[in-house]
N, C-alpha and C positions, 0 to 999 in steps of 0.2 A: 526193521522191527526192533524196538527198544528192548534191551536186556538189562537185567540187574545182577550184580555179582555179590555173593555173600561169602564171608569168611567166618568160620567158627573154629576157635582154638580150644581144644579139649586137653586137659591135663589131669591125670589121675581120675578119669571118668567124670570130671566136672567141667562145665563150660566156663572158661575164664575170660573169654572175649567173644562177643558176637555183635556184628554190625547189623543195623536195621532190625532190632529184636522184634518189633511189632510185626514186621513182615515175615521174619524168620519163623515165628510160632504159627503163623497162618500157613506157611509152606509145610511145616512138619505135620500139620493136621491133614494135609492133602496127600493124595497118592504121590509118591516120589517118582513115579514112572514118567511124569511130565518134566522132570528136572534132570539135568546132567550133573552127576555128582563126581567130583574129582577129589581123591584122597591123597594127600602128600604126607610124608613122614620126615620130621626133623629129628634125626638120630641123636644129635648132640643134646637136645633138651628133652627128648622123648615125648614131645608134644605132637598131637595129631591135628592136622589142619584140614578141615573139610570145606571145600568150596562148592557152593551151589550156584548154578547159572540157570536162571529161569526167565521166561518172558514176563515183562512188566505187567501185562494184562492179567496174569494169574493172581496178582495180589490186590486187584481193585475190587 
C-alpha cells in the first residue's frame, strides 16, 4: 500500500514549512483518526515538527 509522508514545521505557532500543501489542507479537514501523527521536538531551535503518515488513497 502506498503511503505519503508529510512534514510540517511550526515556529511561534505559524507554519513556516509544509510539503504537499494542497494535500495537507485536505488532510486537516478530515478526521485525523485515520492518520498516524508523530510529533518531534527540536530543542535547539524550539521548532515543532509534525509528521503525518497517511494512505495515499485518502487524498484522492
